[in-house]
C-alpha positions in Angstrom: 0.0 0.0 0.0 1.2 3.5 -0.8 -0.2 7.0 -0.6 -3.0 7.4 -3.1 -3.6 10.4 -5.4 -4.8 13.3 -3.2 -7.7 15.6 -4.0 -7.5 19.3 -4.6 -8.9 21.6 -1.9 -8.6 25.2 -0.8 -6.5 25.7 2.3 -8.4 26.9 5.3 -7.4 30.5 6.3 -9.8 31.3 9.1 -8.5 31.7 12.7 -9.8 29.3 15.3 -10.6 29.4 19.0 -7.6 27.9 20.8 -7.7 26.5 24.3 -4.6 28.5 25.4 -3.4 32.0 24.4 0.3 31.2 23.6 1.8 33.3 20.8 5.1 32.6 19.0 7.9 35.0 19.9 11.0 35.7 17.7 13.4 35.0 20.6 11.8 31.7 21.5 10.6 30.1 18.2 12.0 27.8 15.6 10.4 26.9 12.3 9.9 23.4 11.1 9.3 22.7 7.4 8.1 19.1 7.5 8.5 16.6 4.6 8.1 19.1 1.8 9.7 16.6 -0.6 8.7 16.2 -4.2 7.6 12.6 -3.5 4.9 13.7 -1.1 3.8 16.8 -3.0 3.4 14.9 -6.2 0.6 13.0 -4.7 -1.4 16.1 -5.4 -1.8 18.0 -8.7 1.2 20.3 -8.2 -0.5 23.1 -10.2 -3.8 23.1 -8.3 -4.8 23.9 -4.7 -3.5 23.4 -2.1 0.1 23.1 -3.3 0.8 26.6 -4.9 -0.6 28.4 -1.9 1.1 26.0 0.5 4.5 26.6 -1.0 3.9 30.4 -1.1 2.8 30.6 2.5 5.7 28.5 3.8 8.2 30.5 1.8 6.9 33.8 3.2 7.0 32.4 6.7 10.5 31.2 6.2 11.6 34.6 4.8 10.2 36.2 8.0 12.1 33.8 10.2 15.3 34.3 8.3 15.0 38.0 8.6 14.5 37.7 12.4 17.2 35.2 13.0 14.8 32.4 13.8 16.3 28.9 13.3 14.8 26.9 10.4 14.6 23.1 10.5 13.7 20.7 7.8 12.7 17.0 7.9 13.3 14.7 4.9 12.9 11.0 4.6 15.9 9.1 3.2 15.9 6.7 0.3 17.9 4.2 2.3 15.7 2.6 4.9 16.3 -1.2 5.3 13.0 -3.1 5.5 13.7 -4.2 9.1 14.5 -0.6 10.0 11.4 0.9 8.3 9.5 -1.8 10.1 5.8 -1.1 10.7 5.7 1.8 8.2 5.9 -0.9 5.5 2.6 -2.3 6.5 0.8 1.1 6.3 2.6 2.8 3.4 4.7 0.3 1.5 8.4 1.0 0.7 7.8 4.7 0.0 10.9 6.6 -1.0 13.0 3.4 -0.6 11.6 2.2 -3.9 14.2 2.9 -6.6 11.8 4.6 -8.9 11.2 7.3 -6.3 14.8 8.2 -5.4 14.9 11.2 -7.6 11.9 12.6 -5.7 13.7 12.8 -2.4 14.7 16.5 -2.6 12.7 19.3 -1.0 10.8 21.2 -3.7 13.0 23.8 -5.3 10.9 26.8 -4.1 11.8 25.8 -0.5 15.3 24.4 -1.0 17.2 24.7 2.4 19.7 27.5 2.8 23.2 26.7 4.0 22.3 27.9 7.5 19.2 25.8 7.8 19.2 22.5 9.7 18.3 19.2 8.1 16.9 16.3 10.1 16.6 12.8 8.8 12.9 11.7 9.2 12.4 8.1 10.4 8.9 8.1 11.9 5.8 10.4 11.9 7.2 12.7 14.5 10.2 14.9 13.7 11.5 14.2 17.3 11.8 10.5 16.8 15.4 9.3 16.3 16.6 12.8 15.8 18.3 15.4 18.0 15.7 18.0 17.4 14.9 18.5 21.1 18.6 18.8 22.0 19.2 21.3 19.2 16.2 23.4 20.3 17.6 23.4 23.9 21.0 24.4 22.7 19.6 27.2 20.7 17.5 28.4 23.6 14.2 27.7 21.8 11.1 26.4 23.4 8.5 27.0 20.7 8.1 25.2 17.4 6.2 26.5 14.4 5.1 23.5 12.3 4.5 23.7 8.5 4.4 21.1 5.7 2.7 17.7 5.1 0.7 15.8 6.1 -1.3 17.8 8.7 -3.0 14.9 10.5 0.0 12.6 10.4 3.5 13.9 10.8 2.6 17.5 11.6 0.1 16.7 14.3 2.3 14.0 15.8 5.2 16.3 16.0 3.0 18.9 17.7 1.9 16.3 20.3 5.5 15.2 21.0 6.7 18.8 21.2 4.0 19.4 23.9 5.1 16.3 25.8 8.7 17.6 25.8 7.7 21.1 27.1 8.0 22.8 23.7 5.1 25.0 22.7 3.8 23.9 19.3 2.1 26.2 16.7 0.4 24.5 13.8 0.2 26.8 10.7 -3.4 26.5 9.6 -2.7 27.5 6.0 0.9 26.3 6.1 0.1 22.6 6.2 -1.7 20.4 3.8 -3.4 17.0 4.2 -5.2 14.1 2.6 -8.4 16.0 2.6 -10.0 19.2 4.0 -11.8 17.1 6.6 -8.5 15.6 7.9 -6.9 19.0 7.7 -9.5 20.4 10.0 -9.1 17.4 12.3 -5.5 18.3 12.8 -6.2 22.0 13.4 -8.9 21.1 16.0 -6.8 18.5 17.8 -3.7 20.8 18.2 -5.8 23.8 19.2 -7.6 21.9 21.9 -5.2 19.3 23.1 -1.5 20.2 22.8 -0.8 23.6 21.2 -2.1 26.5 19.2 -3.3 26.6 15.6 -2.7 30.0 13.9 -2.8 31.3 10.3 0.5 32.1 8.7 -0.5 35.8 8.9 -1.1 35.5 12.6 2.2 33.8 13.1 4.1 36.4 11.2 2.4 39.3 13.0 3.2 37.8 16.3 6.9 37.1 15.4 7.3 40.7 14.2 5.5 42.3 17.2 
């Protein structure tokens, strides 16, 4: 089983009611660009919603973070994942990027290509914290907030938000800076984060808060 072709839908852009009133701060936050690899984005029609706006919103948020000296992290799945190492992921998603025909799709989409100063994390499981030193790097950088963008909202993005919360890092899910299998699942992720582990904000709200 692999990821099926995904439908076009317009990204939600409406602010939501959050359980807590946290706001991202430039001296505390880091940005995560999660799994924005060609392999995952090509499951959509790249020329239709939500992809063009998703890339645009993340690029604008990244530019703001770079201007303010906010660290930018990326996750990317490797092509080399032995079957026994990939383990249970095989049952749910098949070989994924480890299949030879997908190796050329490993790179982050060109519009969001990492800068030399950005930090790359190898992605092994849903959460960006699993089998990575993300928590340690955040601690060393004096950062205790994580702004989460990318795909897919109800899988890796939401799981990363949950784990951030459990490690005392305030997570912020970018409402129109993530995309999902469907609008329904996108809203599911927004609601869950806003009520259970973090704050869901539009990209405009995040940028305004960082620049305040």
